[in-house]
N, CA, C and O atoms as a GROMACS GRO file, in nm:
protein
  220
    1UNK      N    1  -5.960   0.645   0.038
    1UNK     CA    2  -5.976   0.522  -0.033
    1UNK      C    3  -5.885   0.492  -0.134
    1UNK      O    4  -5.866   0.589  -0.208
    2UNK      N    5  -5.825   0.398  -0.161
    2UNK     CA    6  -5.721   0.385  -0.264
    2UNK      C    7  -5.794   0.352  -0.392
    2UNK      O    8  -5.896   0.283  -0.396
    3UNK      N    9  -5.739   0.404  -0.489
    3UNK     CA   10  -5.798   0.388  -0.626
    3UNK      C   11  -5.713   0.285  -0.697
    3UNK      O   12  -5.593   0.278  -0.672
    4UNK      N   13  -5.770   0.206  -0.784
    4UNK     CA   14  -5.692   0.110  -0.869
    4UNK      C   15  -5.624   0.171  -0.986
    4UNK      O   16  -5.680   0.248  -1.065
    5UNK      N   17  -5.504   0.135  -0.994
    5UNK     CA   18  -5.403   0.191  -1.117
    5UNK      C   19  -5.406   0.079  -1.217
    5UNK      O   20  -5.345  -0.026  -1.193
    6UNK      N   21  -5.472   0.096  -1.329
    6UNK     CA   22  -5.450  -0.018  -1.409
    6UNK      C   23  -5.310  -0.023  -1.487
    6UNK      O   24  -5.277  -0.122  -1.552
    7UNK      N   25  -5.241   0.079  -1.476
    7UNK     CA   26  -5.116   0.071  -1.546
    7UNK      C   27  -5.025  -0.018  -1.495
    7UNK      O   28  -4.985   0.000  -1.380
    8UNK      N   29  -4.981  -0.122  -1.568
    8UNK     CA   30  -4.879  -0.211  -1.532
    8UNK      C   31  -4.966  -0.335  -1.454
    8UNK      O   32  -4.897  -0.427  -1.409
    9UNK      N   33  -5.092  -0.342  -1.437
    9UNK     CA   34  -5.151  -0.444  -1.394
    9UNK      C   35  -5.137  -0.569  -1.444
    9UNK      O   36  -5.119  -0.669  -1.374
   10UNK      N   37  -5.144  -0.566  -1.574
   10UNK     CA   38  -5.120  -0.680  -1.654
   10UNK      C   39  -4.984  -0.762  -1.618
   10UNK      O   40  -4.974  -0.884  -1.618
   11UNK      N   41  -4.884  -0.672  -1.589
   11UNK     CA   42  -4.760  -0.733  -1.560
   11UNK      C   43  -4.763  -0.806  -1.415
   11UNK      O   44  -4.703  -0.912  -1.394
   12UNK      N   45  -4.830  -0.746  -1.330
   12UNK     CA   46  -4.856  -0.813  -1.202
   12UNK      C   47  -4.929  -0.937  -1.214
   12UNK      O   48  -4.912  -1.018  -1.123
   13UNK      N   49  -5.012  -0.968  -1.315
   13UNK     CA   50  -5.067  -1.085  -1.338
   13UNK      C   51  -4.994  -1.179  -1.401
   13UNK      O   52  -4.998  -1.295  -1.361
   14UNK      N   53  -4.913  -1.142  -1.513
   14UNK     CA   54  -4.817  -1.212  -1.594
   14UNK      C   55  -4.712  -1.292  -1.505
   14UNK      O   56  -4.683  -1.410  -1.528
   15UNK      N   57  -4.658  -1.219  -1.405
   15UNK     CA   58  -4.554  -1.290  -1.319
   15UNK      C   59  -4.608  -1.410  -1.236
   15UNK      O   60  -4.537  -1.509  -1.220
   16UNK      N   61  -4.736  -1.401  -1.180
   16UNK     CA   62  -4.768  -1.525  -1.096
   16UNK      C   63  -4.810  -1.634  -1.214
   16UNK      O   64  -4.786  -1.753  -1.198
   17UNK      N   65  -4.866  -1.590  -1.317
   17UNK     CA   66  -4.912  -1.711  -1.426
   17UNK      C   67  -4.785  -1.760  -1.467
   17UNK      O   68  -4.775  -1.883  -1.475
   18UNK      N   69  -4.680  -1.686  -1.498
   18UNK     CA   70  -4.551  -1.747  -1.539
   18UNK      C   71  -4.510  -1.844  -1.442
   18UNK      O   72  -4.474  -1.956  -1.478
   19UNK      N   73  -4.514  -1.806  -1.309
   19UNK     CA   74  -4.455  -1.894  -1.208
   19UNK      C   75  -4.548  -2.026  -1.200
   19UNK      O   76  -4.503  -2.137  -1.174
   20UNK      N   77  -4.669  -2.001  -1.223
   20UNK     CA   78  -4.741  -2.113  -1.215
   20UNK      C   79  -4.718  -2.227  -1.335
   20UNK      O   80  -4.728  -2.349  -1.319
   21UNK      N   81  -4.687  -2.166  -1.448
   21UNK     CA   82  -4.626  -2.246  -1.555
   21UNK      C   83  -4.508  -2.307  -1.521
   21UNK      O   84  -4.497  -2.429  -1.533
   22UNK      N   85  -4.420  -2.241  -1.480
   22UNK     CA   86  -4.278  -2.288  -1.457
   22UNK      C   87  -4.276  -2.395  -1.328
   22UNK      O   88  -4.185  -2.477  -1.317
   23UNK      N   89  -4.381  -2.385  -1.236
   23UNK     CA   90  -4.381  -2.480  -1.135
   23UNK      C   91  -4.453  -2.604  -1.168
   23UNK      O   92  -4.449  -2.702  -1.095
   24UNK      N   93  -4.519  -2.600  -1.281
   24UNK     CA   94  -4.595  -2.728  -1.321
   24UNK      C   95  -4.544  -2.780  -1.458
   24UNK      O   96  -4.587  -2.732  -1.563
   25UNK      N   97  -4.455  -2.874  -1.455
   25UNK     CA   98  -4.390  -2.910  -1.583
   25UNK      C   99  -4.492  -2.991  -1.675
   25UNK      O  100  -4.476  -3.004  -1.796
   26UNK      N  101  -4.597  -3.041  -1.604
   26UNK     CA  102  -4.700  -3.112  -1.695
   26UNK      C  103  -4.806  -3.001  -1.750
   26UNK      O  104  -4.903  -3.041  -1.815
   27UNK      N  105  -4.791  -2.861  -1.724
   27UNK     CA  106  -4.896  -2.785  -1.776
   27UNK      C  107  -4.858  -2.756  -1.926
   27UNK      O  108  -4.748  -2.707  -1.951
   28UNK      N  109  -4.944  -2.784  -2.021
   28UNK     CA  110  -4.914  -2.787  -2.147
   28UNK      C  111  -4.978  -2.649  -2.213
   28UNK      O  112  -4.937  -2.607  -2.321
   29UNK      N  113  -5.074  -2.589  -2.144
   29UNK     CA  114  -5.137  -2.477  -2.189
   29UNK      C  115  -5.146  -2.378  -2.087
   29UNK      O  116  -5.136  -2.411  -1.969
   30UNK      N  117  -5.166  -2.251  -2.123
   30UNK     CA  118  -5.192  -2.141  -2.031
   30UNK      C  119  -5.325  -2.182  -1.952
   30UNK      O  120  -5.405  -2.264  -1.999
   31UNK      N  121  -5.343  -2.118  -1.832
   31UNK     CA  122  -5.488  -2.132  -1.783
   31UNK      C  123  -5.578  -2.061  -1.851
   31UNK      O  124  -5.537  -1.966  -1.918
   32UNK      N  125  -5.710  -2.090  -1.847
   32UNK     CA  126  -5.794  -2.028  -1.925
   32UNK      C  127  -5.819  -1.871  -1.911
   32UNK      O  128  -5.771  -1.825  -1.807
   33UNK      N  129  -5.868  -1.801  -1.974
   33UNK     CA  130  -5.885  -1.652  -1.971
   33UNK      C  131  -5.968  -1.638  -1.849
   33UNK      O  132  -5.936  -1.562  -1.758
   34UNK      N  133  -6.087  -1.720  -1.846
   34UNK     CA  134  -6.180  -1.699  -1.731
   34UNK      C  135  -6.117  -1.722  -1.602
   34UNK      O  136  -6.144  -1.650  -1.506
   35UNK      N  137  -6.030  -1.826  -1.594
   35UNK     CA  138  -5.953  -1.856  -1.479
   35UNK      C  139  -5.879  -1.745  -1.436
   35UNK      O  140  -5.891  -1.702  -1.321
   36UNK      N  141  -5.809  -1.698  -1.514
   36UNK     CA  142  -5.712  -1.552  -1.491
   36UNK      C  143  -5.792  -1.446  -1.451
   36UNK      O  144  -5.759  -1.378  -1.354
   37UNK      N  145  -5.913  -1.422  -1.527
   37UNK     CA  146  -5.995  -1.304  -1.480
   37UNK      C  147  -6.062  -1.329  -1.343
   37UNK      O  148  -6.085  -1.235  -1.267
   38UNK      N  149  -6.092  -1.460  -1.312
   38UNK     CA  150  -6.158  -1.486  -1.187
   38UNK      C  151  -6.047  -1.468  -1.074
   38UNK      O  152  -6.062  -1.389  -0.980
   39UNK      N  153  -5.929  -1.551  -1.093
   39UNK     CA  154  -5.824  -1.559  -0.984
   39UNK      C  155  -5.769  -1.433  -0.943
   39UNK      O  156  -5.737  -1.410  -0.827
   40UNK      N  157  -5.754  -1.335  -1.057
   40UNK     CA  158  -5.689  -1.201  -1.034
   40UNK      C  159  -5.801  -1.099  -1.020
   40UNK      O  160  -5.764  -0.991  -0.974
   41UNK      N  161  -5.919  -1.108  -1.047
   41UNK     CA  162  -6.026  -1.010  -1.025
   41UNK      C  163  -5.980  -0.895  -1.136
   41UNK      O  164  -5.968  -0.776  -1.106
   42UNK      N  165  -5.959  -0.944  -1.255
   42UNK     CA  166  -5.934  -0.844  -1.362
   42UNK      C  167  -6.035  -0.869  -1.481
   42UNK      O  168  -6.105  -0.969  -1.494
   43UNK      N  169  -6.029  -0.751  -1.571
   43UNK     CA  170  -6.108  -0.750  -1.688
   43UNK      C  171  -6.047  -0.851  -1.795
   43UNK      O  172  -5.929  -0.883  -1.783
   44UNK      N  173  -6.112  -0.895  -1.886
   44UNK     CA  174  -6.072  -0.960  -2.008
   44UNK      C  175  -5.956  -0.891  -2.074
   44UNK      O  176  -5.854  -0.951  -2.107
   45UNK      N  177  -5.979  -0.753  -2.091
   45UNK     CA  178  -5.854  -0.686  -2.143
   45UNK      C  179  -5.730  -0.696  -2.076
   45UNK      O  180  -5.626  -0.722  -2.136
   46UNK      N  181  -5.734  -0.679  -1.960
   46UNK     CA  182  -5.601  -0.698  -1.876
   46UNK      C  183  -5.543  -0.843  -1.886
   46UNK      O  184  -5.423  -0.867  -1.900
   47UNK      N  185  -5.638  -0.934  -1.877
   47UNK     CA  186  -5.591  -1.078  -1.881
   47UNK      C  187  -5.540  -1.101  -2.027
   47UNK      O  188  -5.454  -1.186  -2.051
   48UNK      N  189  -5.589  -1.032  -2.112
   48UNK     CA  190  -5.536  -1.079  -2.261
   48UNK      C  191  -5.407  -0.992  -2.276
   48UNK      O  192  -5.326  -1.029  -2.360
   49UNK      N  193  -5.383  -0.898  -2.212
   49UNK     CA  194  -5.246  -0.817  -2.206
   49UNK      C  195  -5.150  -0.898  -2.128
   49UNK      O  196  -5.033  -0.903  -2.164
   50UNK      N  197  -5.195  -0.966  -2.020
   50UNK     CA  198  -5.101  -1.049  -1.956
   50UNK      C  199  -5.050  -1.169  -2.025
   50UNK      O  200  -4.931  -1.199  -2.012
   51UNK      N  201  -5.148  -1.254  -2.113
   51UNK     CA  202  -5.113  -1.341  -2.195
   51UNK      C  203  -5.017  -1.286  -2.308
   51UNK      O  204  -4.922  -1.355  -2.346
   52UNK      N  205  -5.042  -1.168  -2.360
   52UNK     CA  206  -4.955  -1.128  -2.461
   52UNK      C  207  -4.812  -1.110  -2.410
   52UNK      O  208  -4.723  -1.138  -2.490
   53UNK      N  209  -4.778  -1.067  -2.286
   53UNK     CA  210  -4.648  -1.074  -2.211
   53UNK      C  211  -4.600  -1.203  -2.221
   53UNK      O  212  -4.490  -1.226  -2.272
   54UNK      N  213  -4.690  -1.308  -2.166
   54UNK     CA  214  -4.644  -1.439  -2.158
   54UNK      C  215  -4.579  -1.508  -2.296
   54UNK      O  216  -4.478  -1.578  -2.300
   55UNK      N  217  -4.650  -1.478  -2.390
   55UNK     CA  218  -4.614  -1.515  -2.530
   55UNK      C  219  -4.476  -1.490  -2.567
   55UNK      O  220  -4.437  -1.518  -2.681
   0.00000   0.00000   0.00000
């Protein structure tokens, strides 16, 4: 069974969120924290770190 490796996970989430923002010129804000957590099945801490990278 493959174990999750949290190291770098936030970077794997930041990339698709960045593309989502770039692809939608009308997007004025980041997706919500809850959306990122749900869509990528990650914890709040990982989602917050991804947002930190995007800033």
